[in-house]
N, CA, C and O atoms as a printed pandas DataFrame, in Angstrom:
     atom_number atom_name residue_name chain_id  residue_number  x_coord  y_coord  z_coord
0              1         N          MET        A               1   67.791  178.653  211.800
1              2        CA          MET        A               1   69.167  178.231  211.986
2              3         C          MET        A               1   69.474  178.217  213.482
3              4         O          MET        A               1   69.043  179.102  214.222
4              5         N          ASP        A               2   70.217  177.211  213.915
5              6        CA          ASP        A               2   70.639  177.122  215.309
6              7         C          ASP        A               2   71.592  178.272  215.624
7              8         O          ASP        A               2   72.295  178.767  214.743
8              9         N          GLU        A               3   71.608  178.687  216.880
9             10        CA          GLU        A               3   72.477  179.786  217.285
10            11         C          GLU        A               3   73.797  179.264  217.833
11            12         O          GLU        A               3   73.850  178.235  218.506
12            13         N          LEU        A               4   74.868  180.007  217.526
13            14        CA          LEU        A               4   76.171  179.672  218.079
14            15         C          LEU        A               4   76.183  179.995  219.567
15            16         O          LEU        A               4   75.546  180.950  220.011
16            17         N          ASP        A               5   76.904  179.199  220.325
17            18        CA          ASP        A               5   77.066  179.428  221.759
18            19         C          ASP        A               5   78.300  180.312  221.932
19            20         O          ASP        A               5   79.422  179.859  221.705
20            21         N          LEU        A               6   78.102  181.561  222.330
21            22        CA          LEU        A               6   79.208  182.508  222.416
22            23         C          LEU        A               6   80.217  182.148  223.500
23            24         O          LEU        A               6   81.365  182.590  223.443
24            25         N          ILE        A               7   79.810  181.360  224.477
25            26        CA          ILE        A               7   80.757  180.907  225.505
26            27         C          ILE        A               7   81.719  179.889  224.897
27            28         O          ILE        A               7   82.924  179.943  225.142
28            29         N          ILE        A               8   81.194  178.977  224.118
29            30        CA          ILE        A               8   82.012  177.922  223.511
30            31         C          ILE        A               8   82.738  178.417  222.262
31            32         O          ILE        A               8   83.806  177.904  221.929
32            33         N          HIS        A               9   82.186  179.384  221.580
33            34        CA          HIS        A               9   82.684  179.787  220.259
34            35         C          HIS        A               9   84.125  180.298  220.277
35            36         O          HIS        A               9   84.822  180.184  219.269
36            37         N          GLN        A              10   84.581  180.847  221.377
37            38        CA          GLN        A              10   85.955  181.331  221.462
38            39         C          GLN        A              10   86.885  180.148  221.171
39            40         O          GLN        A              10   86.686  179.075  221.741
40            41         N          PRO        A              11   87.901  180.306  220.299
41            42        CA          PRO        A              11   88.706  179.158  219.838
42            43         C          PRO        A              11   89.274  178.249  220.935
43            44         O          PRO        A              11   89.161  177.028  220.825
44            45         N          ALA        A              12   89.874  178.800  221.973
45            46        CA          ALA        A              12   90.459  177.939  223.016
46            47         C          ALA        A              12   89.370  177.162  223.745
47            48         O          ALA        A              12   89.546  175.982  224.049
48            49         N          ARG        A              13   88.239  177.820  224.030
49            50        CA          ARG        A              13   87.157  177.117  224.728
50            51         C          ARG        A              13   86.525  176.061  223.827
51            52         O          ARG        A              13   86.101  175.010  224.308
52            53         N          LEU        A              14   86.461  176.328  222.544
53            54        CA          LEU        A              14   85.957  175.329  221.598
54            55         C          LEU        A              14   86.863  174.098  221.599
55            56         O          LEU        A              14   86.377  172.968  221.575
56            57         N          GLN        A              15   88.161  174.314  221.627
57            58        CA          GLN        A              15   89.113  173.199  221.673
58            59         C          GLN        A              15   88.987  172.428  222.992
59            60         O          GLN        A              15   89.021  171.197  223.006
60            61         N          ILE        A              16   88.845  173.158  224.085
61            62        CA          ILE        A              16   88.695  172.500  225.388
62            63         C          ILE        A              16   87.459  171.609  225.386
63            64         O          ILE        A              16   87.524  170.443  225.777
64            65         N          MET        A              17   86.323  172.167  224.941
65            66        CA          MET        A              17   85.083  171.400  224.939
66            67         C          MET        A              17   85.169  170.215  223.975
67            68         O          MET        A              17   84.665  169.134  224.279
68            69         N          ALA        A              18   85.801  170.409  222.820
69            70        CA          ALA        A              18   85.949  169.302  221.867
70            71         C          ALA        A              18   86.761  168.170  222.492
71            72         O          ALA        A              18   86.421  166.998  222.333
72            73         N          ALA        A              19   87.828  168.521  223.200
73            74        CA          ALA        A              19   88.661  167.497  223.836
74            75         C          ALA        A              19   87.888  166.785  224.942
75            76         O          ALA        A              19   87.930  165.558  225.039
76            77         N          LEU        A              20   87.181  167.548  225.775
77            78        CA          LEU        A              20   86.480  166.943  226.911
78            79         C          LEU        A              20   85.260  166.142  226.495
79            80         O          LEU        A              20   84.931  165.140  227.130
80            81         N          CYS        A              21   84.583  166.571  225.435
81            82        CA          CYS        A              21   83.367  165.865  225.006
82            83         C          CYS        A              21   83.672  164.545  224.311
83            84         O          CYS        A              21   82.762  163.761  224.041
84            85         N          GLN        A              22   84.934  164.296  224.022
85            86        CA          GLN        A              22   85.319  162.993  223.461
86            87         C          GLN        A              22   85.445  161.928  224.543
87            88         O          GLN        A              22   85.445  160.733  224.247
88            89         N          LEU        A              23   85.551  162.357  225.784
89            90        CA          LEU        A              23   85.692  161.406  226.894
90            91         C          LEU        A              23   84.385  160.668  227.118
91            92         O          LEU        A              23   83.306  161.223  226.912
92            93         N          ARG        A              24   84.482  159.449  227.529
93            94        CA          ARG        A              24   83.284  158.627  227.778
94            95         C          ARG        A              24   82.812  158.765  229.219
95            96         O          ARG        A              24   83.612  158.826  230.152
96            97         N          GLY        A              25   81.510  158.811  229.374
97            98        CA          GLY        A              25   80.913  158.820  230.710
98            99         C          GLY        A              25   81.405  159.967  231.563
99           100         O          GLY        A              25   81.346  161.129  231.161
100          101         N          THR        A              26   81.889  159.632  232.736
101          102        CA          THR        A              26   82.361  160.651  233.676
102          103         C          THR        A              26   83.889  160.757  233.678
103          104         O          THR        A              26   84.478  161.246  234.642
104          105         N          ALA        A              27   84.518  160.304  232.612
105          106        CA          ALA        A              27   85.979  160.364  232.532
106          107         C          ALA        A              27   86.445  161.818  232.618
107          108         O          ALA        A              27   85.733  162.748  232.238
108          109         N          GLN        A              28   87.646  161.974  233.122
109          110        CA          GLN        A              28   88.219  163.309  233.253
110          111         C          GLN        A              28   89.687  163.267  232.862
111          112         O          GLN        A              28   90.295  162.198  232.811
112          113         N          VAL        A              29   90.255  164.440  232.586
113          114        CA          VAL        A              29   91.675  164.542  232.269
114          115         C          VAL        A              29   92.308  165.511  233.255
115          116         O          VAL        A              29   91.626  166.343  233.853
116          117         N          ASP        A              30   93.617  165.392  233.415
117          118        CA          ASP        A              30   94.246  166.337  234.318
118          119         C          ASP        A              30   94.642  167.610  233.562
119          120         O          ASP        A              30   94.799  167.617  232.341
120          121         N          PHE        A              31   94.793  168.666  234.329
121          122        CA          PHE        A              31   95.062  170.003  233.808
122          123         C          PHE        A              31   96.288  169.999  232.907
123          124         O          PHE        A              31   96.262  170.573  231.819
124          125         N          THR        A              32   97.356  169.359  233.352
125          126        CA          THR        A              32   98.608  169.348  232.600
126          127         C          THR        A              32   98.436  168.663  231.244
127          128         O          THR        A              32   98.957  169.141  230.237
128          129         N          PHE        A              33   97.710  167.553  231.218
129          130        CA          PHE        A              33   97.458  166.866  229.951
130          131         C          PHE        A              33   96.720  167.788  228.987
131          132         O          PHE        A              33   97.090  167.886  227.817
132          133         N          LEU        A              34   95.686  168.462  229.467
133          134        CA          LEU        A              34   94.889  169.356  228.632
134          135         C          LEU        A              34   95.734  170.539  228.162
135          136         O          LEU        A              34   95.648  170.944  227.002
136          137         N          LYS        A              35   96.535  171.082  229.046
137          138        CA          LYS        A              35   97.406  172.211  228.706
138          139         C          LYS        A              35   98.372  171.835  227.588
139          140         O          LYS        A              35   98.550  172.595  226.636
140          141         N          GLU        A              36   98.991  170.671  227.702
141          142        CA          GLU        A              36   99.950  170.230  226.696
142          143         C          GLU        A              36   99.260  169.855  225.390
143          144         O          GLU        A              36   99.778  170.144  224.312
144          145         N          LEU        A              37   98.102  169.216  225.478
145          146        CA          LEU        A              37   97.353  168.835  224.285
146          147         C          LEU        A              37   96.983  170.064  223.447
147          148         O          LEU        A              37   97.110  170.055  222.223
148          149         N          LEU        A              38   96.528  171.109  224.121
149          150        CA          LEU        A              38   96.037  172.298  223.430
150          151         C          LEU        A              38   97.088  173.387  223.282
151          152         O          LEU        A              38   96.834  174.426  222.673
152          153         N          LYS        A              39   98.275  173.145  223.844
153          154        CA          LYS        A              39   99.382  174.097  223.767
154          155         C          LYS        A              39   98.985  175.474  224.311
155          156         O          LYS        A              39   99.189  176.502  223.665
156          157         N          LEU        A              40   98.418  175.459  225.508
157          158        CA          LEU        A              40   98.023  176.682  226.194
158          159         C          LEU        A              40   98.905  176.881  227.416
159          160         O          LEU        A              40   99.493  175.926  227.922
160          161         N          THR        A              41   98.999  178.112  227.890
161          162        CA          THR        A              41   99.727  178.370  229.126
162          163         C          THR        A              41   98.830  178.034  230.313
163          164         O          THR        A              41   97.617  177.887  230.164
164          165         N          ASP        A              42   99.433  177.915  231.483
165          166        CA          ASP        A              42   98.654  177.658  232.698
166          167         C          ASP        A              42   97.578  178.724  232.884
167          168         O          ASP        A              42   96.412  178.408  233.123
168          169         N          GLY        A              43   97.983  179.993  232.771
169          170        CA          GLY        A              43   97.049  181.091  232.987
170          171         C          GLY        A              43   95.936  181.135  231.962
171          172         O          GLY        A              43   94.777  181.383  232.296
172          173         N          ASN        A              44   96.296  180.891  230.702
173          174        CA          ASN        A              44   95.297  180.920  229.638
174          175         C          ASN        A              44   94.279  179.800  229.831
175          176         O          ASN        A              44   93.073  180.040  229.770
176          177         N          LEU        A              45   94.756  178.585  230.063
177          178        CA          LEU        A              45   93.847  177.467  230.275
178          179         C          LEU        A              45   93.005  177.694  231.525
179          180         O          LEU        A              45   91.801  177.440  231.521
180          181         N          GLY        A              46   93.630  178.165  232.580
181          182        CA          GLY        A              46   92.902  178.414  233.822
182          183         C          GLY        A              46   91.782  179.424  233.637
183          184         O          GLY        A              46   90.684  179.235  234.160
184          185         N          ALA        A              47   92.046  180.492  232.900
185          186        CA          ALA        A              47   91.028  181.522  232.663
186          187         C          ALA        A              47   89.866  180.970  231.850
187          188         O          ALA        A              47   88.706  181.239  232.162
188          189         N          HIS        A              48   90.171  180.201  230.811
189          190        CA          HIS        A              48   89.098  179.630  229.988
190          191         C          HIS        A              48   88.293  178.587  230.763
191          192         O          HIS        A              48   87.072  178.514  230.627
192          193         N          LEU        A              49   88.977  177.784  231.575
193          194        CA          LEU        A              49   88.256  176.811  232.391
194          195         C          LEU        A              49   87.348  177.510  233.399
195          196         O          LEU        A              49   86.247  177.037  233.679
196          197         N          ALA        A              50   87.809  178.634  233.943
197          198        CA          ALA        A              50   86.979  179.383  234.893
198          199         C          ALA        A              50   85.688  179.851  234.220
199          200         O          ALA        A              50   84.612  179.761  234.811
200          201         N          THR        A              51   85.790  180.347  232.999
201          202        CA          THR        A              51   84.599  180.785  232.255
202          203         C          THR        A              51   83.667  179.612  232.009
203          204         O          THR        A              51   82.457  179.723  232.206
204          205         N          LEU        A              52   84.220  178.502  231.583
205          206        CA          LEU        A              52   83.397  177.316  231.321
206          207         C          LEU        A              52   82.778  176.782  232.607
207          208         O          LEU        A              52   81.627  176.345  232.606
208          209         N          GLU        A              53   83.525  176.814  233.696
209          210        CA          GLU        A              53   83.012  176.323  234.974
210          211         C          GLU        A              53   81.895  177.240  235.501
211          212         O          GLU        A              53   80.903  176.754  236.044
212          213         N          GLU        A              54   82.052  178.548  235.344
213          214        CA          GLU        A              54   81.026  179.504  235.783
214          215         C          GLU        A              54   79.693  179.261  235.084
215          216         O          GLU        A              54   78.628  179.548  235.630
216          217         N          ASN        A              55   79.769  178.731  233.871
217          218        CA          ASN        A              55   78.570  178.464  233.091
218          219         C          ASN        A              55   78.135  177.006  233.164
219          220         O          ASN        A              55   77.272  176.576  232.398
220          221         N          ASP        A              56   78.722  176.248  234.074
221          222        CA          ASP        A              56   78.417  174.833  234.317
222          223         C          ASP        A              56   78.667  173.960  233.085
223          224         O          ASP        A              56   77.967  172.970  232.869
224          225         N          TYR        A              57   79.660  174.327  232.284
225          226        CA          TYR        A              57   80.017  173.522  231.117
226          227         C          TYR        A              57   81.086  172.491  231.455
227          228         O          TYR        A              57   81.167  171.440  230.820
228          229         N          VAL        A              58   81.909  172.798  232.464
229          230        CA          VAL        A              58   82.931  171.853  232.914
230          231         C          VAL        A              58   82.916  171.774  234.424
231          232         O          VAL        A              58   82.440  172.674  235.116
232          233         N          LYS        A              59   83.452  170.671  234.914
233          234        CA          LYS        A              59   83.647  170.481  236.353
234          235         C          LYS        A              59   85.150  170.438  236.575
235          236         O          LYS        A              59   85.862  169.671  235.927
236          237         N          VAL        A              60   85.625  171.266  237.495
237          238        CA          VAL        A              60   87.043  171.296  237.843
238          239         C          VAL        A              60   87.158  170.753  239.255
239          240         O          VAL        A              60   86.542  171.272  240.186
240          241         N          GLU        A              61   87.950  169.707  239.405
241          242        CA          GLU        A              61   88.115  169.050  240.708
242          243         C          GLU        A              61   89.578  169.115  241.112
243          244         O          GLU        A              61   90.452  168.601  240.413
244          245         N          LYS        A              62   89.834  169.752  242.250
245          246        CA          LYS        A              62   91.206  169.878  242.750
246          247         C          LYS        A              62   91.403  168.892  243.885
247          248         O          LYS        A              62   90.583  168.793  244.798
248          249         N          THR        A              63   92.508  168.165  243.808
249          250        CA          THR        A              63   92.796  167.141  244.806
250          251         C          THR        A              63   94.309  167.061  244.996
251          252         O          THR        A              63   95.056  167.872  244.447
252          253         N          PHE        A              64   94.744  166.096  245.761
253          254        CA          PHE        A              64   96.175  165.861  245.947
254          255         C          PHE        A              64   96.497  164.422  245.578
255          256         O          PHE        A              64   95.737  163.502  245.881
256          257         N          VAL        A              65   97.621  164.246  244.927
257          258        CA          VAL        A              65   98.168  162.923  244.677
258          259         C          VAL        A              65   99.463  162.905  245.468
259          260         O          VAL        A              65  100.454  163.531  245.090
260          261         N          GLY        A              66   99.433  162.184  246.558
261          262        CA          GLY        A              66  100.537  162.287  247.511
262          263         C          GLY        A              66  100.484  163.680  248.118
263          264         O          GLY        A              66   99.467  164.084  248.682
264          265         N          LYS        A              67  101.573  164.400  248.001
265          266        CA          LYS        A              67  101.605  165.774  248.511
266          267         C          LYS        A              67  101.485  166.806  247.397
267          268         O          LYS        A              67  101.577  168.008  247.647
268          269         N          ARG        A              68  101.282  166.344  246.182
269          270        CA          ARG        A              68  101.216  167.257  245.039
270          271         C          ARG        A              68   99.772  167.566  244.666
271          272         O          ARG        A              68   98.929  166.671  244.599
272          273         N          PRO        A              69   99.497  168.849  244.423
273          274        CA          PRO        A              69   98.149  169.201  243.984
274          275         C          PRO        A              69   97.903  168.710  242.559
275          276         O          PRO        A              69   98.806  168.719  241.722
276          277         N          LYS        A              70   96.701  168.293  242.303
277          278        CA          LYS        A              70   96.332  167.788  240.979
278          279         C          LYS        A              70   94.941  168.329  240.651
279          280         O          LYS        A              70   94.042  168.303  241.492
280          281         N          THR        A              71   94.774  168.814  239.433
281          282        CA          THR        A              71   93.488  169.349  238.996
282          283         C          THR        A              71   92.967  168.492  237.861
283          284         O          THR        A              71   93.667  168.253  236.877
284          285         N          TYR        A              72   91.735  168.031  238.003
285          286        CA          TYR        A              72   91.080  167.225  236.974
286          287         C          TYR        A              72   89.913  168.006  236.391
287          288         O          TYR        A              72   89.247  168.771  237.089
288          289         N          VAL        A              73   89.678  167.801  235.107
289          290        CA          VAL        A              73   88.623  168.527  234.401
290          291         C          VAL        A              73   87.767  167.541  233.618
291          292         O          VAL        A              73   88.280  166.591  233.025
292          293         N          SER        A              74   86.459  167.776  233.623
293          294        CA          SER        A              74   85.539  166.960  232.817
294          295         C          SER        A              74   84.402  167.848  232.322
295          296         O          SER        A              74   84.116  168.889  232.912
296          297         N          ALA        A              75   83.767  167.435  231.251
297          298        CA          ALA        A              75   82.603  168.151  230.729
298          299         C          ALA        A              75   81.375  167.721  231.531
299          300         O          ALA        A              75   81.231  166.548  231.875
300          301         N          THR        A              76   80.504  168.667  231.822
301          302        CA          THR        A              76   79.245  168.352  232.502
302          303         C          THR        A              76   78.191  167.985  231.459
303          304         O          THR        A              76   78.410  168.157  230.260
304          305         N          ALA        A              77   77.067  167.488  231.914
305          306        CA          ALA        A              77   75.959  167.199  230.991
306          307         C          ALA        A              77   75.522  168.480  230.284
307          308         O          ALA        A              77   75.230  168.460  229.088
308          309         N          THR        A              78   75.474  169.591  231.014
309          310        CA          THR        A              78   75.125  170.882  230.419
310          311         C          THR        A              78   76.125  171.263  229.337
311          312         O          THR        A              78   75.745  171.722  228.260
312          313         N          GLY        A              79   77.410  171.068  229.634
313          314        CA          GLY        A              79   78.463  171.392  228.677
314          315         C          GLY        A              79   78.414  170.524  227.430
315          316         O          GLY        A              79   78.591  171.011  226.314
316          317         N          LYS        A              80   78.171  169.234  227.628
317          318        CA          LYS        A              80   78.081  168.327  226.480
318          319         C          LYS        A              80   76.906  168.699  225.590
319          320         O          LYS        A              80   77.016  168.675  224.364
320          321         N          SER        A              81   75.786  169.041  226.203
321          322        CA          SER        A              81   74.598  169.444  225.451
322          323         C          SER        A              81   74.862  170.750  224.697
323          324         O          SER        A              81   74.502  170.869  223.526
324          325         N          ALA        A              82   75.477  171.717  225.349
325          326        CA          ALA        A              82   75.794  172.993  224.709
326          327         C          ALA        A              82   76.755  172.783  223.542
327          328         O          ALA        A              82   76.605  173.409  222.492
328          329         N          PHE        A              83   77.747  171.900  223.724
329          330        CA          PHE        A              83   78.707  171.626  222.655
330          331         C          PHE        A              83   78.001  170.984  221.466
331          332         O          PHE        A              83   78.269  171.347  220.321
332          333         N          THR        A              84   77.110  170.043  221.720
333          334        CA          THR        A              84   76.365  169.389  220.641
334          335         C          THR        A              84   75.540  170.413  219.856
335          336         O          THR        A              84   75.504  170.373  218.626
336          337         N          ARG        A              85   74.876  171.330  220.570
337          338        CA          ARG        A              85   74.096  172.380  219.906
338          339         C          ARG        A              85   74.988  173.320  219.102
339          340         O          ARG        A              85   74.624  173.749  218.007
340          341         N          HIS        A              86   76.155  173.636  219.651
341          342        CA          HIS        A              86   77.084  174.532  218.959
342          343         C          HIS        A              86   77.586  173.885  217.666
343          344         O          HIS        A              86   77.650  174.539  216.625
344          345         N          VAL        A              87   77.933  172.626  217.736
345          346        CA          VAL        A              87   78.391  171.911  216.540
346          347         C          VAL        A              87   77.274  171.866  215.494
347          348         O          VAL        A              87   77.533  172.033  214.302
348          349         N          ALA        A              88   76.048  171.644  215.932
349          350        CA          ALA        A              88   74.901  171.648  215.008
350          351         C          ALA        A              88   74.747  173.011  214.348
351          352         O          ALA        A              88   74.451  173.094  213.156
352          353         N          ALA        A              89   74.942  174.071  215.108
353          354        CA          ALA        A              89   74.847  175.423  214.543
354          355         C          ALA        A              89   75.939  175.648  213.507
355          356         O          ALA        A              89   75.682  176.226  212.451
356          357         N          LEU        A              90   77.147  175.202  213.797
357          358        CA          LEU        A              90   78.242  175.325  212.827
358          359         C          LEU        A              90   77.931  174.538  211.550
359          360         O          LEU        A              90   78.167  175.011  210.438
360          361         N          GLN        A              91   77.399  173.332  211.735
361          362        CA          GLN        A              91   77.057  172.514  210.571
362          363         C          GLN        A              91   75.959  173.165  209.740
363          364         O          GLN        A              91   75.991  173.090  208.512
364          365         N          SER        A              92   74.994  173.796  210.386
365          366        CA          SER        A              92   73.914  174.448  209.621
366          367         C          SER        A              92   74.451  175.645  208.853
367          368         O          SER        A              92   73.970  175.940  207.759
368          369         N          ILE        A              93   75.435  176.337  209.403
369          370        CA          ILE        A              93   76.059  177.449  208.680
370          371         C          ILE        A              93   76.786  176.924  207.446
371          372         O          ILE        A              93   76.730  177.538  206.381
372          373         N          LEU        A              94   77.462  175.798  207.587
373          374        CA          LEU        A              94   78.196  175.233  206.460
374          375         C          LEU        A              94   77.273  174.741  205.357
375          376         O          LEU        A              94   77.676  174.691  204.195
376          377         N          LYS        A              95   76.049  174.380  205.698
377          378        CA          LYS        A              95   75.083  173.879  204.716
378          379         C          LYS        A              95   74.431  174.997  203.916
379          380         O          LYS        A              95   73.897  174.758  202.833
380          381         N          VAL        A              96   74.472  176.227  204.450
381          382        CA          VAL        A              96   73.868  177.361  203.736
382          383         C          VAL        A              96   74.682  177.643  202.491
383          384         O          VAL        A              96   75.907  177.752  202.538
384          385         N          LYS        A              97   73.969  177.761  201.361
385          386        CA          LYS        A              97   74.684  177.994  200.087
386          387         C          LYS        A              97   74.434  179.371  199.560
387          388         O          LYS        A              97   74.954  179.732  198.505
């Protein structure tokens, strides 16, 4: 049986990875969009993104739009691969009778 990824398995991080892995290619979303989509606080989302970024599952890019700071997030190839393996592990658990 495939093993669950304990970094991704936490519910908020699983939701983050599910949202980001739906993006095509190198597409990214901004922090505020992700926060509102997942109904997380700034601090909660920031902490989970930090964990995912430390493990090279997401890329966090901070920039400015005009004079306003803007943070963009995308899944890395490592993160997409880990998410695919995690989903496979979940599916194998569901198949066990």
